[in-house]
C-alpha positions in Angstrom: 65.4 31.7 -4.1 65.8 34.2 -1.2 66.5 37.5 -3.2 62.6 37.3 -3.9 59.8 38.4 -1.2 58.3 35.0 -1.8 60.8 31.7 -1.2 60.8 29.9 -4.5 58.8 32.0 -6.6 60.2 31.7 -10.5 60.3 29.5 -13.2 62.4 28.8 -16.1 61.8 28.6 -19.6 63.2 26.0 -21.5 62.4 24.2 -24.8 63.4 21.1 -26.6 65.7 23.5 -29.2 66.0 26.7 -30.0 64.0 29.2 -32.0 60.9 26.7 -30.2 59.1 29.6 -28.9 61.1 30.7 -25.7 61.0 34.2 -26.1 57.3 34.9 -27.6 56.5 32.2 -24.4 58.4 34.7 -22.0 57.7 38.0 -23.3 53.9 37.0 -23.3 54.2 35.6 -19.2 56.3 38.8 -18.4 54.0 41.4 -19.8 50.6 39.7 -19.0 52.1 39.0 -15.3 52.8 42.8 -15.0 49.3 43.7 -16.5 48.3 41.6 -13.6 50.2 44.1 -11.3 52.7 41.3 -10.3 56.6 43.0 -10.2 58.3 40.4 -12.7 62.1 40.2 -13.1 63.0 39.1 -16.2 66.6 37.1 -17.2 67.8 35.6 -20.2 70.0 32.4 -19.5 73.4 33.0 -21.9 75.6 35.8 -23.7 72.7 37.4 -25.0 71.8 41.1 -25.4 68.8 40.7 -27.7 66.4 39.2 -26.1 67.0 40.6 -22.5 66.3 44.2 -24.4 62.4 42.5 -25.2 62.2 41.1 -21.9 63.1 44.3 -20.0 60.3 46.2 -22.0 58.2 43.4 -21.4 58.2 43.2 -17.7 59.4 47.0 -17.6 62.5 45.5 -14.9 66.2 45.6 -16.4 66.6 41.8 -17.5 69.5 40.3 -16.3 71.9 37.7 -17.8 73.0 34.5 -15.9 75.9 32.6 -17.3 77.7 29.8 -15.4 80.6 29.6 -18.4 80.8 33.8 -17.8 80.8 34.1 -14.2 81.5 32.1 -10.8 78.5 30.3 -9.9 78.5 32.0 -6.4 78.7 35.6 -7.7 76.2 34.9 -10.4 73.5 33.3 -7.7 74.3 36.1 -5.5 73.2 38.6 -8.8 70.4 36.7 -9.4 69.0 37.3 -6.0 69.9 40.9 -5.6 68.0 41.2 -9.1 64.8 39.5 -7.7 64.8 42.1 -4.3 61.4 43.6 -4.9 59.9 41.0 -6.8 57.0 38.6 -7.0 58.4 35.8 -9.5 61.4 35.4 -11.6 60.7 34.4 -15.5 64.2 32.8 -16.2 64.5 32.6 -20.1 66.8 29.5 -21.3 69.0 29.4 -24.5 69.0 26.7 -27.0 67.4 23.3 -26.0 67.4 22.3 -21.8 70.4 20.3 -22.0 72.6 21.9 -24.5 75.7 23.6 -23.2 79.5 24.7 -24.0 80.5 21.4 -22.4 79.6 17.7 -23.5 78.7 16.7 -20.0 76.0 19.6 -20.2 77.7 21.6 -17.4 76.5 25.3 -18.8 73.3 24.4 -20.3 70.0 25.6 -19.4 69.3 22.3 -17.1 72.8 23.2 -15.1 71.0 26.6 -14.3 67.9 25.2 -13.2 69.7 23.2 -11.1 71.9 25.8 -9.6 68.8 28.0 -9.1 66.6 25.2 -7.8 63.8 26.1 -10.3 60.4 24.4 -12.1 61.0 24.0 -15.8 58.5 25.1 -18.5 59.1 23.1 -21.3 57.8 25.1 -24.4 57.5 22.2 -27.6 56.9 23.5 -31.4 54.2 20.8 -32.0 54.8 21.1 -36.1 53.4 18.0 -37.3 53.7 16.2 -34.2 50.6 14.8 -32.3 51.4 12.1 -29.8 54.8 11.7 -30.1 54.8 14.5 -27.9 54.6 12.3 -25.1 57.7 10.4 -26.1 59.9 13.5 -26.5 58.8 14.9 -23.3 59.2 11.9 -21.1 62.3 11.6 -22.3 63.5 15.4 -21.1 62.0 14.3 -17.7 63.9 11.1 -17.0 67.2 12.7 -19.0 68.5 13.9 -16.0 65.5 13.4 -12.7 66.7 15.8 -10.8 65.5 18.7 -13.3 62.2 19.4 -12.2 60.3 19.3 -15.8 56.6 21.2 -14.2 54.7 22.0 -17.5 54.6 22.3 -20.9 53.3 24.9 -23.3 52.5 23.7 -26.2 53.8 26.1 -29.5 52.6 25.9 -33.2 49.3 24.2 -32.6 47.2 24.1 -35.6 43.5 24.2 -34.2 41.4 22.3 -31.2 41.9 19.2 -32.7 45.7 19.1 -32.3 45.8 20.9 -29.3 43.5 18.5 -27.8 45.7 15.3 -28.9 48.8 16.8 -27.8 47.3 18.1 -24.1 46.1 14.0 -23.8 49.2 12.8 -24.8 51.3 15.0 -22.5 48.3 14.7 -19.5 48.2 10.9 -19.7 51.6 9.7 -20.4 53.7 12.9 -18.6 51.7 13.7 -16.1 52.2 16.8 -15.7 49.4 19.8 -17.1 50.1 21.5 -20.3 49.8 25.3 -19.0 49.8 27.0 -22.7 48.7 26.5 -26.1 50.2 28.9 -28.6 48.6 29.0 -31.8 50.2 28.9 -35.6 50.2 32.6 -36.4 52.3 34.6 -38.3 51.3 37.4 -36.7 52.8 36.3 -33.9 56.3 35.5 -35.5 59.2 38.4 -34.6 62.0 39.5 -37.3 65.1 37.7 -37.4 68.6 38.4 -38.2 71.3 36.5 -38.1 71.9 36.8 -34.4 68.1 36.3 -33.5 65.4 39.0 -33.0 66.4 42.8 -33.8 67.3 44.6 -30.9 63.9 45.9 -29.1 65.8 49.5 -29.1 66.5 49.4 -33.2 63.3 48.7 -33.5 60.6 51.8 -34.0 57.6 49.4 -33.8 58.4 47.4 -31.3 56.3 48.7 -28.2 53.0 47.6 -30.6 54.5 44.0 -30.6 55.0 43.4 -27.3 51.2 44.3 -26.9 49.8 42.2 -29.7 51.8 39.3 -28.0 50.4 39.7 -24.8 46.7 40.3 -26.0 46.9 37.5 -28.1 48.6 34.9 -25.9 47.2 35.8 -22.6 43.8 34.0 -23.1 46.2 31.0 -24.1 48.3 30.3 -20.8 47.1 29.1 -17.8 48.5 31.9 -15.5 47.3 30.9 -12.2 48.5 27.1 -12.4 52.0 28.8 -13.7 52.0 31.2 -10.9 51.2 27.8 -8.4 54.2 26.0 -10.1 56.6 29.5 -9.4 55.3 29.3 -5.8 53.7 32.7 -5.9 50.9 32.4 -3.3 47.2 33.5 -4.2 47.3 36.6 -1.3 50.8 38.1 -2.7 52.7 39.9 -0.3 53.6 43.0 -1.6 56.2 44.2 0.8 58.6 46.3 -1.4 62.5 45.7 -0.2 63.5 48.6 0.9 66.7 50.4 -1.8 70.1 51.8 -0.9 69.5 55.8 -1.5 72.8 56.7 -0.2 74.1 59.2 -2.6 77.4 58.1 -3.5 80.2 60.4 -5.2 80.7 60.2 -8.5 84.1 61.5 -9.3 84.0 61.0 -13.1 81.9 61.4 -16.2 82.0 58.4 -18.7 80.0 58.9 -22.3 78.4 55.8 -22.8 77.0 55.8 -26.6 73.8 54.2 -26.3 71.0 54.6 -28.8 69.5 52.7 -31.9 72.9 51.7 -33.3 74.7 50.7 -30.0 72.6 49.1 -27.3 74.3 46.2 -26.3 75.1 46.5 -22.5 74.7 44.7 -19.7 73.2 46.7 -17.4 75.6 44.7 -14.0 78.6 46.8 -16.6 76.8 50.0 -16.3 76.2 49.7 -12.7 79.9 48.6 -12.0 81.1 51.6 -13.2 78.4 53.7 -11.4 79.9 52.0 -8.2 83.3 52.6 -8.8 82.6 56.6 -9.1 81.5 57.1 -12.2 78.7 59.3 -13.9 77.3 58.2 -17.2 76.4 60.5 -19.9 74.3 59.0 -22.2 75.5 59.6 -26.4 73.5 59.2 -29.5 75.6 58.3 -32.2 73.5 59.5 -34.8 72.9 62.8 -33.7 74.8 64.4 -30.6 78.0 65.3 -30.7 81.2 64.9 -27.7 79.9 65.9 -24.4 82.2 67.0 -22.0 83.4 63.5 -20.4 86.3 62.3 -18.9 86.1 58.4 -20.8 84.2 56.6 -23.7 82.5 53.2 -23.5 81.0 52.0 -27.1 79.6 48.7 -26.9 77.7 46.3 -29.4 75.0 46.3 -31.7 74.5 46.5 -35.6 76.6 49.4 -36.7 75.9 47.8 -40.9 72.1 49.0 -40.8 73.1 52.6 -40.0 76.7 53.2 -42.1 75.2 56.0 -43.6 73.8 57.9 -40.4 77.3 57.2 -38.5 79.0 58.5 -41.4 76.9 61.5 -41.9 77.7 62.3 -38.2 81.4 64.0 -39.1 81.6 66.0 -36.3 81.1 63.3 -33.4 83.8 61.1 -35.1 85.9 63.9 -35.4 85.3 64.9 -31.9 86.4 60.9 -30.9 89.0 61.3 -33.3 90.5 64.2 -31.6 89.6 63.0 -27.8 91.7 59.4 -28.5 94.7 61.5 -29.8 94.5 64.0 -26.8 94.1 60.6 -24.2 90.8 59.9 -23.9 90.4 57.0 -22.3 88.0 54.9 -24.7 86.4 51.2 -23.7 84.7 49.3 -26.7 83.8 46.0 -27.7 82.9 44.6 -31.1 80.4 47.4 -32.9 82.2 49.6 -31.1 85.8 48.5 -32.2 84.6 49.0 -35.7 83.2 52.5 -35.4 86.7 53.4 -34.1 88.3 51.8 -37.1 89.1 53.6 -40.4 85.9 52.3 -42.2 83.7 49.8 -42.5 83.1 47.8 -46.1 79.7 46.3 -46.7 78.0 45.2 -49.6 80.7 47.3 -52.1 80.0 50.4 -49.6 83.2 51.6 -47.9 81.5 54.2 -45.4 84.4 56.3 -43.2 84.0 56.2 -39.5 86.4 57.5 -36.4 89.6 56.1 -37.8 91.5 56.0 -34.4 92.7 52.4 -35.0 94.3 51.9 -38.5 92.6 49.0 -39.7 89.1 48.9 -42.0 86.7 46.5 -41.4 84.9 44.2 -43.7 81.5 42.5 -43.3 80.9 39.0 -44.9 77.7 37.0 -44.9 79.1 34.1 -42.7 80.1 34.5 -38.7 83.7 35.6 -37.8 83.5 34.9 -34.3 80.3 32.8 -32.6 80.5 31.6 -29.1 82.2 31.7 -25.6 85.9 32.8 -25.7 88.7 32.3 -23.3 91.8 35.0 -23.9 95.2 34.9 -21.5 96.5 39.0 -21.3 99.6 38.8 -22.9 101.3 42.3 -23.2 100.9 45.7 -21.7 97.6 47.4 -21.7 95.7 50.7 -19.4 93.0 47.8 -17.8 94.6 44.5 -17.6 97.5 42.5 -15.6 99.3 40.6 -17.9 98.7 36.6 -16.9 95.1 37.4 -16.6 92.6 34.7 -18.0 89.5 36.3 -19.2 86.3 34.3 -20.2 84.1 36.4 -22.7 81.9 35.7 -25.6 81.8 37.0 -29.3 79.3 37.1 -32.0 80.8 39.7 -35.1 80.7 38.7 -38.8 83.2 41.4 -39.7 86.8 41.0 -39.4 89.8 43.8 -40.0 91.5 44.5 -43.0 94.3 47.1 -44.0 95.3 46.7 -40.3 98.7 48.8 -40.0 100.4 47.5 -37.1 98.4 46.8 -34.6 99.3 46.3 -30.9 97.3 43.4 -29.3 96.3 42.8 -25.7 94.8 39.2 -25.6 96.1 36.3 -26.9 92.9 33.8 -27.6 92.7 30.3 -26.2 89.5 30.0 -27.3 87.3 31.8 -29.8 88.1 33.7 -33.0 88.7 37.3 -31.4 90.6 39.5 -33.8 91.9 36.4 -35.8 95.3 34.6 -35.9 95.2 34.0 -32.1 94.7 37.4 -30.9 92.6 40.2 -29.8 92.1 43.6 -27.8 93.5 45.9 -29.7 95.3 49.0 -27.3 95.7 52.4 -28.9 96.7 54.8 -26.6 94.3 54.9 -23.9 92.0 52.9 -26.2 91.3 49.4 -25.1 89.1 47.3 -28.1 88.4 44.1 -28.2 86.0 41.6 -30.4 85.3 39.5 -27.1 82.8 41.0 -25.1 82.8 41.2 -21.2 80.3 40.4 -18.1 81.2 42.6 -15.3 79.9 39.7 -13.2 82.2 37.6 -15.0 85.7 40.3 -15.0 85.2 42.5 -11.6 88.3 43.8 -12.1 87.0 45.9 -15.6 84.8 48.6 -14.2 87.6 49.8 -11.2 90.4 49.4 -13.8 88.6 51.4 -16.7 87.3 54.3 -13.8 91.2 54.0 -12.6 92.2 54.8 -15.7 89.8 57.7 -16.3 90.8 58.8 -12.9 94.5 59.3 -14.0 94.3 60.8 -16.8 91.7 63.4 -16.1 94.0 64.5 -13.5 97.0 64.7 -16.2 94.1 66.9 -18.5 92.2 69.6 -16.9 89.9 70.9 -17.5 87.2 68.2 -19.2 87.4 67.2 -22.6 84.9 69.6 -24.3 84.8 69.9 -27.9 80.8 70.5 -28.6 
């Protein structure tokens, strides 16, 4: 792990299956080790915005995503090393079960990621209604792919000291690895779940105390010194901070980013790439701001359905955006951003007006309309990508387009759902809006192409767009 100050200083937190307690364990580790004075670099395996928002807060350092499906392996590894600069330890939270991946052979799984990174795995096991059988389960995971180093176990949902003793004895005697944590069965440790998992940290007003409560309750339950030894962090930790590039870069355009309680699904790498491409990012609150002086607009994902009345109430911002789009403002929008740009969102029998730039309405349903990885081929002229380019992304949405009028689409979807009927990527003037989320490490053309479009349009229309 050459990017960290100490080679090999990291662990990967996985489990036999999803919802076993990986996130609680990862949050507690990030918060407890940070409290000790260590610099923790968190990562999340897979296309996830929600868990990273919590891990970022717990560690006080931006959580980065690692995904062998979305990004080339060498690019992903370089991103990992770069993110680890100046850190003492990397905590990587896996996804689903250890060997679950998009391909049946295990390619793209958390185990695949552990192998690429060369990190030891700590397995979090939900021990509900289990005692000695845990040894058979853990032993099976140890032997399934022998090159994956399962170094320790964290017990979750432990009912009491007697239960813990039986579990610990079974693991340590039969599997010959230590138990480094025992999380009690405690309702106060539960994090509120929604259809895509936990509620995003920026959306939850009482989120910070939740992390503090988890840390205070679980810190005594974790063998932190043993975990640090497994991660390869020496007792006397060297704290030489890597120098950062402080060279000032000329920012040639202003791109507004709607980032608030509603729209908060942004990969840090996407924002960083826009900045590197020459964009100054201007944050906008969709619930209270008007459109400031910007040359382009980026609207990410989120859960607009929980803020429909407030979004509708900010009529001035919606009107500003609609007028700016008709005047040629470049806009890139993903999922929730696409929904916001449509004429209206219909949910639970109520219709709420949105921006209206896209000639369609949105209907939300109880079941998922698209969930998982996406492969799409660019099939039509558009402001960003050349025809014939194949893109990899992901989608999670419970909404669909209705009442649509002759929309133009840039993508032909080969894997996934997109906007339905094998298409995605709505094109309208200089708007590019898709259900598919892209990651800049997997689609390096995106940031440069968007900034280039913004530059081109800025030259056409001076001065800056200002509707406030």
